[in-house]
N, C-alpha and C positions, 0 to 999 in steps of 0.2 A: 467537596459537591456538598452542598447544603441537600436537603431531604424533605422530598414533600410532604407538609403536616397536614392530619384532618381531625377532626374533633368527631367523638364517638360517645353520645349519651341522648337523654331524651329534648324535645322540645314542647313547647306549651301544643295543644292543653294537654293534661292538666296542669295548673299554672302552680307546683311545687317548686321548693328552691333551686334544686339543683335544672330544672328545666327552663327557668328563667336566667340562670346563671350562662347557661350555653348558650340560652338567644343573645347575651347580650354579648356573649365573647363572640359568638357569631358573625353579628353586626360589627362590634369592632377590629374583627382580624379579615375583614373583606378584602382582597386582591395581597393577601401575605399567606393565609393558610387557604389549603388546594380546596376544602370545603365540609361540612357536618353531614355525621351519619348519624341520621337519628331514628330513634323505632317510635316514637308517636311525633305528636303534629297534626295540623289540620294543614287545609290548602293553602293556609298562608305562607308555607314555609316550601310546597313544589314549584320550586322556582330554584334560578340557577347557583349552582355552589352546593343543594341539599338535596341528601340521596335519601327518600325514605325507605323503611326497612321492615320488618315482620320478624321478630329476632326469634320467636317462638317457633316459627316458622323457618327457622335456618336463611332467612335473610339476608344476613352476612356474610356467609359462603359466597355468594353472585358478586355481590361486592369486592369482598379481598381478594378475591383473583381476578375481577376486572382493572382495581384501582388500588389494589395494598402496597404490591408489591413495594421494598422497599421503603415505606411510610414511615415516619414518626406520629404514632396516634395516641392522642391525648384525652386519654378513656375516661368519664362522667358516668360509666353507668353501675349498677348496683350487683349483677348477677356474678360477674366475671372475679369480682373479689369480697365486696361487702356481705353478697349473701349466694355463695358459689354453687352456681347448677351444675349438678351432674352432666348435661347434657353440652351447656354454651359453651362451659370452661373448656374441656377438654377439647371441641373444635374449633374456637379462638385459641387455644396453644398449638395446637396442627398446626392452624393456617400462620400464626405469627413465624415460628421457624421455619415454615416450607418457604414461605414468600417475604424473609429477613424483616420483618414490619420490629421499630423501636417500640415498646410498648409504654408509655408515659402512664402512671396509673394518676388518677385525680381522686383524690379519698377524700368524701368531700363527709361523711356518715361520722355522725360525735359518738353514736352511740356502742362504733363497733369493737369498742374495748371491752366493753361489758357486756356485749352478745358472745363474742369467740369466747369467753373462759363457760359458755352452757353451749357449744355446738357439738354436734353430736361426733362419732369416732369419724365419721365417713365426709361429715362437713372440714374437720379438724385435717384430715388428709387432702382435701377440694382446697384448701384455704392455703395452706404448705406450700402445695403443689403451686399455685395462682401467684404467692409473696417471692417465691424463689425464682417466677420466670419473669419479675417485673424488673425493666429497663432504669425506672426512675420513678420514683413518688413524689409529689406533687397534694399537698397535704392542708386543710383551712385552718389546724389553729398546733400552735405548742405541745399539747397535751397528746395530738395523734403521731409528732416525730417525736417525744421521748418514747410515745409506746411502740411504734414501731421501732426503734432502736436497742431499746434498755428489755423492754420484757418480748418482743418480736428477733428481734435481733438480726434485724437485716441487715446486709453489707452496701447495697443499693444506696445511691445519691436520696436523701429526704429533704424537700424543698417545702417552707413551708411559705406559701403564697393563700393569704382568705381569698373569699372567695366573691369577696365587695368588688365591682368593678363598677367605673363611669355610669352613669345611666344615658343614655342615647338621648338627644332633645325632644325628639319626638315624642318621646315616651311623656316628657312633661308638658306639652303644648296637645296635647291628643285632648277631645274633647270626651263628654258622655252622651251615648248613643239615647234615643228617646225613651225607648222601654227602661233604657234603666234609669235613668233621670224620672220616670215615673214611679217606679217600684223604689227608687229613696227618695221621694220626694216626703212623706210623712217624716222620716230619720233627719232631712235636714230643718223639718220646722220645728225642732224638741229644744228645747233651752240649753242643753248642753250637748256634745255627741261624743260617742267611743266607738272606736273602730277596732277591732280584733282578727287577724290573719290566722288562717287554720283548717282544719277539718273537725266532725264531729265524731272522734274517739278523745278516750279519759285524757290521753296524754298529753292531748294539745290544749285541755282545760278551760274550752268553752265553758262548762257548766260554771268552776270557777270564777270566769268574768261573770257571768249573767247575775252569779249571786251575787259578787261585789256592788254590780251596778243597782241590783236592787237594794241591797242595805243602803249604798245613798240616794238613793229615792225615797225611801223612807226616813231617814235620818236628816234629809234636809227642804225634802218637799218639791226638791228641785222635779223637771222634767226632761230630766235627762234618758235619751236613748242606747241605743246599743246596736250596731250595723255587725254581721257576723261577714266573711269572708271565706264563703268555702269550697276549699281546693277538690274536694270531694275526691280524691284518691284513696279514702280511706272512709268507710262509716259504719258507725253502730245506731241501728235503727232507734233502739231505745233510750240509748243517751240521747242523741237530738231531742226524741219527744222530751224524754225529762227538761232537758235546756229549754226547751221552747213554750212548754205548757202556760198557758196563764199570762204569758207576756209579751201582751201584745206591742209593748215600746220596744220589740227587738225585729231588726230585719234582716234577711238571707238575702245575701250572692252568690250564685254557683260561679266557677271557673271566671271569674272578670279578668277580663285578662289584663297585664300587666300594662300595657298602655292608660288604662282605665284608672288603674289604682289610684294612682299619684293624685287626681280629680278627687276622687271620693276621700283620703286622707285631707285635701285643702278643705273638705267640707268638716271633717272633723274638730275635734277640742283636743283630745287623747287618743292615746296608741297603746293598746296591752298585748303582749305576747308573752302569754301564759302557756308555752310547754315545758315538758319537763327533763326531756333534750334536743338539745340545739349542738348543730356543729356549729353556723358563727353567728347565723341571725339579720341572713339581707332585709328582712321585711324593718326590723326595728330601728338601722339606719334611714331606708329608706325614708320613713317615719320623720327623723328628726331632718331630714332634708327636705322635708314639706312642713316644715316650721311647727311639730308637734311634739310636746315632755310623752316619755315614752316608760308607761313603766313595764317589768319583764322581769322575770325569772333569772335566777343567779348562774344561768347557763349561756355558758358561747359569747358571743361581744357583749358587755355590758357597761362599757365607760356612757358617761353623760348619760346615764337611765336612772330610773327611779325605781331599785329593785326589792323584791319581795321573796321567799320561797316557796317554791312550787306544791301548790295546793291549800295556802295558808290564804283563806277569801279575807280573814282578818284584815291582816297583812298588805293584802293586795288594794282592798277597800280603803287601808287607811293610806296608800299610798296616790292611788288614784282623785281621790279627794285632792290632795298634795297637787297634782297635774290639772286637774279642772278649776280649779280655784286659788293655787296661788303656783301658778305655772311660772317656772324656771327658765323665762323666756331667754334671756342673757345667756344662762349654759349651753339652748336646746342649741342658739345660733354659733355657739363659737364649735360646738362639737360636731355641729353641719358640716363645717368649713373643715374641721381636722379630717373627715373622714372622706371628706370632696378631695383632699391633697392625699390620701391613702389609695383613696380608689384608681386615683393614676399611678401611683404607686406600684401596685399590685399587678396591673397592667401592663406597666414597662418590666416587672419579673418575669412574667409570665412569657412574654416575646424574649426575654432573654435564653429563660429555660429551654424554649423551643427553637433557639435560635433564630426567631425572625425577625427581620429587623423592618 
Protein backbone atom coordinates (compact mmCIF):
# COMPACT_ATOMS: atom_id res chain seq x y z
CA UNK A 1 0.00 0.00 0.00
CA UNK A 2 1.46 3.36 -1.01
CA UNK A 3 1.93 6.01 1.64
CA UNK A 4 0.67 9.56 1.47
CA UNK A 5 3.51 11.99 0.77
CA UNK A 6 3.81 15.35 2.54
CA UNK A 7 6.31 18.12 1.78
CA UNK A 8 7.67 19.90 4.86
CA UNK A 9 9.56 23.20 4.78
CA UNK A 10 9.36 26.91 3.98
CA UNK A 11 7.30 28.63 1.30
CA UNK A 12 7.95 32.24 0.25
CA UNK A 13 8.37 34.82 1.54
CA UNK A 14 11.24 35.09 2.14
CA UNK A 15 12.34 34.14 -1.35
CA UNK A 16 15.36 32.03 -0.47
CA UNK A 17 16.49 29.07 -2.53
CA UNK A 18 14.83 26.44 -0.33
CA UNK A 19 11.45 28.16 -0.27
CA UNK A 20 11.50 28.68 -4.05
CA UNK A 21 12.47 25.02 -4.56
CA UNK A 22 9.66 23.81 -2.32
CA UNK A 23 7.10 26.06 -4.03
CA UNK A 24 8.15 24.66 -7.43
CA UNK A 25 7.93 21.12 -6.10
CA UNK A 26 4.49 21.77 -4.62
CA UNK A 27 3.18 23.01 -7.97
CA UNK A 28 4.65 20.03 -9.82
CA UNK A 29 3.32 17.44 -7.37
CA UNK A 30 -0.27 18.67 -7.13
CA UNK A 31 -2.58 15.69 -7.32
CA UNK A 32 0.29 13.35 -6.38
CA UNK A 33 1.58 14.53 -3.01
CA UNK A 34 -0.97 14.92 -0.21
CA UNK A 35 0.10 18.50 0.52
CA UNK A 36 2.63 20.86 2.09
CA UNK A 37 3.25 21.73 5.72
CA UNK A 38 4.87 25.18 5.53
CA UNK A 39 6.23 27.33 8.35
CA UNK A 40 6.59 30.46 6.20
CA UNK A 41 4.53 31.80 3.35
CA UNK A 42 1.82 34.40 2.91
CA UNK A 43 -1.84 34.36 2.01
CA UNK A 44 -1.02 33.23 -1.54
CA UNK A 45 -0.33 29.78 -0.11
CA UNK A 46 -3.33 29.59 2.24
CA UNK A 47 -5.18 27.32 -0.13
CA UNK A 48 -6.04 23.69 -0.68
CA UNK A 49 -3.16 21.37 0.02
CA UNK A 50 -1.15 23.80 2.18
CA UNK A 51 -1.07 23.85 5.98
CA UNK A 52 0.68 26.91 7.37
CA UNK A 53 2.00 26.48 10.92
CA UNK A 54 4.26 28.23 13.43
CA UNK A 55 7.16 25.94 14.09
CA UNK A 56 8.50 27.90 17.06
CA UNK A 57 5.12 27.44 18.77
CA UNK A 58 5.19 23.70 18.10
CA UNK A 59 2.48 23.95 15.46
CA UNK A 60 3.82 20.70 14.02
CA UNK A 61 2.19 18.72 16.86
CA UNK A 62 -1.48 19.15 15.89
CA UNK A 63 -0.56 18.75 12.20
CA UNK A 64 1.21 15.48 12.81
CA UNK A 65 -1.56 14.14 15.03
CA UNK A 66 -4.29 15.05 12.49
CA UNK A 67 -2.60 14.20 9.20
CA UNK A 68 0.78 12.58 9.73
CA UNK A 69 0.03 9.00 10.70
CA UNK A 70 1.85 6.63 8.36
CA UNK A 71 2.99 9.45 6.03
CA UNK A 72 6.20 9.72 4.06
CA UNK A 73 7.55 13.24 4.71
CA UNK A 74 10.11 14.95 2.47
CA UNK A 75 11.65 17.35 4.98
CA UNK A 76 13.38 20.50 3.67
CA UNK A 77 13.49 22.25 7.05
CA UNK A 78 16.73 23.45 8.63
CA UNK A 79 15.94 22.91 12.33
CA UNK A 80 15.78 19.10 12.47
CA UNK A 81 19.29 18.31 11.18
CA UNK A 82 21.26 21.19 9.65
CA UNK A 83 20.73 23.42 12.72
CA UNK A 84 19.36 20.82 15.18
CA UNK A 85 17.00 22.56 17.59
CA UNK A 86 17.01 21.18 21.16
CA UNK A 87 13.20 21.41 21.37
CA UNK A 88 11.92 21.00 17.81
CA UNK A 89 14.06 17.95 17.00
CA UNK A 90 13.01 15.79 20.00
CA UNK A 91 9.34 16.69 19.41
CA UNK A 92 9.67 15.71 15.74
CA UNK A 93 11.38 12.41 16.54
CA UNK A 94 8.83 11.49 19.23
CA UNK A 95 5.96 12.09 16.80
CA UNK A 96 7.80 10.30 13.99
CA UNK A 97 8.10 7.11 16.02
CA UNK A 98 4.64 7.39 17.59
CA UNK A 99 2.86 7.85 14.25
CA UNK A 100 5.00 5.62 12.04
CA UNK A 101 6.26 8.45 9.79
CA UNK A 102 8.93 7.79 7.17
CA UNK A 103 11.46 10.64 7.32
CA UNK A 104 13.04 11.53 3.98
CA UNK A 105 15.52 14.29 4.82
CA UNK A 106 16.16 16.68 1.95
CA UNK A 107 19.59 18.21 2.68
CA UNK A 108 20.07 21.46 0.74
CA UNK A 109 22.68 23.22 2.90
CA UNK A 110 26.14 23.03 1.35
CA UNK A 111 27.68 24.67 4.43
CA UNK A 112 26.69 21.77 6.71
CA UNK A 113 29.93 19.72 6.40
CA UNK A 114 32.14 22.67 7.38
CA UNK A 115 29.78 23.88 10.12
CA UNK A 116 29.24 20.45 11.63
CA UNK A 117 32.92 20.21 12.52
CA UNK A 118 32.46 23.16 14.87
CA UNK A 119 29.23 22.01 16.54
CA UNK A 120 29.12 22.14 20.32
CA UNK A 121 28.88 18.89 22.27
CA UNK A 122 25.10 19.32 22.57
CA UNK A 123 24.74 20.07 18.86
CA UNK A 124 26.80 16.99 18.00
CA UNK A 125 24.56 14.82 20.15
CA UNK A 126 21.41 16.22 18.56
CA UNK A 127 22.90 15.90 15.08
CA UNK A 128 23.80 12.25 15.63
CA UNK A 129 20.34 11.57 17.03
CA UNK A 130 18.79 13.14 13.92
CA UNK A 131 21.07 11.32 11.47
CA UNK A 132 20.31 7.95 13.04
CA UNK A 133 16.55 8.56 12.78
CA UNK A 134 16.38 9.48 9.07
CA UNK A 135 14.92 6.78 6.80
CA UNK A 136 16.44 8.09 3.57
CA UNK A 137 18.55 11.09 2.57
CA UNK A 138 17.98 13.20 -0.55
CA UNK A 139 20.93 15.56 -1.05
CA UNK A 140 21.61 18.21 -3.69
CA UNK A 141 25.25 17.41 -4.44
CA UNK A 142 27.73 14.58 -4.75
CA UNK A 143 29.87 16.33 -2.11
CA UNK A 144 27.09 16.02 0.47
CA UNK A 145 26.58 12.36 -0.45
CA UNK A 146 30.27 11.55 0.03
CA UNK A 147 30.34 13.46 3.32
CA UNK A 148 27.36 11.58 4.72
CA UNK A 149 28.68 8.18 3.64
CA UNK A 150 32.41 8.60 4.28
CA UNK A 151 32.63 11.02 7.22
CA UNK A 152 29.30 10.68 9.01
CA UNK A 153 29.11 7.01 7.95
CA UNK A 154 25.35 6.82 7.56
CA UNK A 155 23.89 3.45 6.59
CA UNK A 156 20.64 4.72 5.10
CA UNK A 157 20.21 5.26 1.33
CA UNK A 158 21.56 8.60 0.10
CA UNK A 159 20.22 9.85 -3.25
CA UNK A 160 21.71 12.83 -5.10
CA UNK A 161 18.98 14.95 -6.69
CA UNK A 162 19.88 18.61 -7.37
CA UNK A 163 17.16 21.07 -6.38
CA UNK A 164 16.81 22.41 -9.93
CA UNK A 165 13.25 21.77 -11.13
CA UNK A 166 11.31 22.91 -14.21
CA UNK A 167 9.96 26.46 -13.94
CA UNK A 168 6.16 26.65 -13.93
CA UNK A 169 5.10 28.37 -17.16
CA UNK A 170 3.11 31.05 -15.33
CA UNK A 171 6.34 32.29 -13.72
CA UNK A 172 7.92 32.96 -17.09
CA UNK A 173 4.85 34.80 -18.36
CA UNK A 174 4.19 37.02 -15.32
CA UNK A 175 4.45 40.80 -15.75
CA UNK A 176 5.86 43.23 -13.21
CA UNK A 177 3.43 45.25 -11.07
CA UNK A 178 3.45 49.01 -11.65
CA UNK A 179 5.30 49.92 -8.39
CA UNK A 180 8.12 47.52 -9.24
CA UNK A 181 8.34 48.85 -12.79
CA UNK A 182 8.59 52.38 -11.42
CA UNK A 183 11.38 51.46 -9.01
CA UNK A 184 13.20 49.60 -11.77
CA UNK A 185 12.90 52.41 -14.34
CA UNK A 186 16.32 54.04 -13.68
CA UNK A 187 17.98 50.63 -13.94
CA UNK A 188 16.19 49.86 -17.21
CA UNK A 189 17.56 53.09 -18.75
CA UNK A 190 21.22 52.20 -18.10
CA UNK A 191 23.46 51.33 -21.06
CA UNK A 192 24.38 48.01 -19.42
CA UNK A 193 22.55 46.23 -16.61
CA UNK A 194 23.80 43.72 -14.04
CA UNK A 195 21.55 41.71 -11.72
CA UNK A 196 22.57 39.90 -8.53
CA UNK A 197 20.58 37.94 -5.93
CA UNK A 198 21.30 37.48 -2.23
CA UNK A 199 21.16 39.33 1.06
CA UNK A 200 23.19 42.09 2.69
CA UNK A 201 25.73 40.04 4.61
CA UNK A 202 29.37 39.51 3.66
CA UNK A 203 28.90 35.84 2.71
CA UNK A 204 26.65 36.80 -0.23
CA UNK A 205 29.18 39.17 -1.78
CA UNK A 206 27.03 42.18 -2.69
CA UNK A 207 29.98 44.45 -1.79
CA UNK A 208 32.19 42.58 -4.27
CA UNK A 209 29.58 42.91 -7.03
CA UNK A 210 29.20 46.64 -6.40
CA UNK A 211 32.97 47.07 -6.33
CA UNK A 212 33.37 45.21 -9.62
CA UNK A 213 30.65 47.24 -11.34
CA UNK A 214 32.25 50.44 -10.04
CA UNK A 215 35.60 49.42 -11.57
CA UNK A 216 33.97 48.70 -14.92
CA UNK A 217 32.17 52.05 -14.88
CA UNK A 218 35.47 53.85 -14.20
CA UNK A 219 37.53 51.86 -16.72
CA UNK A 220 35.05 51.93 -19.62
CA UNK A 221 33.06 55.11 -19.02
CA UNK A 222 29.91 53.04 -19.63
CA UNK A 223 26.75 53.73 -17.63
CA UNK A 224 26.49 50.29 -16.00
CA UNK A 225 23.64 49.82 -13.55
CA UNK A 226 23.26 47.21 -10.84
CA UNK A 227 20.06 45.80 -9.35
CA UNK A 228 20.34 43.83 -6.11
CA UNK A 229 17.45 41.48 -5.35
CA UNK A 230 17.50 41.29 -1.55
CA UNK A 231 15.89 38.24 0.03
CA UNK A 232 15.94 39.98 3.49
CA UNK A 233 16.25 36.72 5.47
CA UNK A 234 19.49 38.09 6.92
CA UNK A 235 20.95 41.60 7.10
CA UNK A 236 23.97 43.51 8.36
CA UNK A 237 22.92 47.16 8.33
CA UNK A 238 26.51 48.46 8.34
CA UNK A 239 27.39 46.18 5.44
CA UNK A 240 24.32 47.34 3.52
CA UNK A 241 25.17 51.00 4.09
CA UNK A 242 28.73 50.41 2.86
CA UNK A 243 27.53 48.73 -0.32
CA UNK A 244 25.08 51.49 -1.25
CA UNK A 245 26.91 54.61 -0.08
CA UNK A 246 27.53 57.05 -2.94
CA UNK A 247 26.32 54.64 -5.62
CA UNK A 248 23.12 56.00 -7.07
CA UNK A 249 23.46 53.55 -9.96
CA UNK A 250 22.44 50.69 -7.62
CA UNK A 251 18.76 49.75 -7.35
CA UNK A 252 17.56 47.52 -4.50
CA UNK A 253 14.38 45.44 -4.66
CA UNK A 254 13.33 43.45 -1.59
CA UNK A 255 11.47 40.15 -1.44
CA UNK A 256 10.79 40.00 -5.15
CA UNK A 257 8.36 37.12 -5.86
CA UNK A 258 9.96 34.44 -7.95
CA UNK A 259 7.26 35.00 -10.57
CA UNK A 260 8.71 38.49 -11.12
CA UNK A 261 12.43 37.64 -11.01
CA UNK A 262 12.45 36.29 -14.57
CA UNK A 263 11.09 39.55 -15.99
CA UNK A 264 13.86 41.46 -14.19
CA UNK A 265 16.48 39.04 -15.46
CA UNK A 266 15.24 39.50 -19.00
CA UNK A 267 15.79 43.26 -18.64
CA UNK A 268 19.42 42.63 -17.66
CA UNK A 269 22.62 41.97 -19.60
CA UNK A 270 24.47 39.80 -17.06
CA UNK A 271 23.88 38.00 -13.78
CA UNK A 272 26.28 37.63 -10.85
CA UNK A 273 26.03 35.13 -8.01
CA UNK A 274 28.74 36.16 -5.57
CA UNK A 275 28.18 34.05 -2.46
CA UNK A 276 30.95 32.18 -0.68
CA UNK A 277 28.95 29.00 -0.01
CA UNK A 278 26.39 27.50 -2.34
CA UNK A 279 24.50 24.22 -2.09
CA UNK A 280 23.42 24.23 -5.73
CA UNK A 281 22.52 27.73 -6.90
CA UNK A 282 19.11 27.72 -8.56
CA UNK A 283 19.32 31.42 -9.46
CA UNK A 284 22.43 30.80 -11.59
CA UNK A 285 20.59 28.40 -13.85
CA UNK A 286 17.44 30.53 -13.91
CA UNK A 287 19.57 33.38 -15.29
CA UNK A 288 20.91 31.10 -18.03
CA UNK A 289 17.32 30.14 -18.84
CA UNK A 290 16.62 33.85 -19.32
CA UNK A 291 19.49 34.11 -21.81
CA UNK A 292 22.03 35.84 -19.55
CA UNK A 293 25.74 35.09 -19.22
CA UNK A 294 26.40 34.17 -15.58
CA UNK A 295 29.40 35.19 -13.50
CA UNK A 296 29.67 33.06 -10.38
CA UNK A 297 31.92 31.90 -7.56
CA UNK A 298 33.46 28.44 -7.85
CA UNK A 299 30.90 26.72 -5.64
CA UNK A 300 27.64 24.91 -6.34
CA UNK A 301 26.65 24.61 -9.98
CA UNK A 302 29.33 26.11 -12.21
CA UNK A 303 28.89 24.58 -15.67
CA UNK A 304 28.48 27.08 -18.49
CA UNK A 305 29.43 30.02 -16.25
CA UNK A 306 32.26 32.56 -16.01
CA UNK A 307 33.98 31.73 -12.71
CA UNK A 308 36.06 33.57 -10.12
CA UNK A 309 37.22 33.03 -6.54
CA UNK A 310 34.99 34.38 -3.79
CA UNK A 311 36.32 37.75 -2.62
CA UNK A 312 38.44 38.37 -5.75
CA UNK A 313 36.93 41.65 -6.94
CA UNK A 314 39.52 42.01 -9.70
CA UNK A 315 38.68 38.54 -11.05
CA UNK A 316 34.98 39.27 -10.78
CA UNK A 317 35.36 42.55 -12.68
CA UNK A 318 37.34 40.83 -15.43
CA UNK A 319 34.73 38.11 -15.91
CA UNK A 320 31.86 40.60 -15.68
CA UNK A 321 33.48 42.69 -18.42
CA UNK A 322 33.43 39.61 -20.64
CA UNK A 323 29.79 38.94 -19.79
CA UNK A 324 28.77 42.51 -20.62
CA UNK A 325 30.88 43.24 -23.69
CA UNK A 326 31.78 39.82 -25.15
CA UNK A 327 28.88 37.63 -23.99
CA UNK A 328 29.21 33.91 -24.91
CA UNK A 329 25.55 33.72 -25.93
CA UNK A 330 25.82 30.52 -27.95
CA UNK A 331 27.30 28.73 -24.95
CA UNK A 332 24.58 30.21 -22.72
CA UNK A 333 21.90 28.80 -24.99
CA UNK A 334 23.52 25.37 -25.11
CA UNK A 335 23.80 25.09 -21.34
CA UNK A 336 20.31 26.48 -20.80
CA UNK A 337 18.85 23.65 -22.86
CA UNK A 338 20.94 21.07 -21.05
CA UNK A 339 19.74 22.35 -17.68
CA UNK A 340 16.12 22.21 -18.89
CA UNK A 341 16.52 18.53 -19.62
CA UNK A 342 18.25 17.92 -16.30
CA UNK A 343 15.48 19.73 -14.39
CA UNK A 344 12.91 17.36 -15.88
CA UNK A 345 15.12 14.43 -14.94
CA UNK A 346 15.42 15.66 -11.33
CA UNK A 347 11.65 15.83 -11.05
CA UNK A 348 11.35 12.26 -12.33
CA UNK A 349 14.00 11.14 -9.83
CA UNK A 350 12.09 12.73 -6.95
CA UNK A 351 8.88 11.07 -8.04
CA UNK A 352 10.68 7.73 -8.07
CA UNK A 353 12.27 8.21 -4.64
CA UNK A 354 8.94 9.22 -3.09
CA UNK A 355 7.15 6.43 -4.92
CA UNK A 356 4.77 8.83 -6.66
CA UNK A 357 3.33 7.82 -10.02
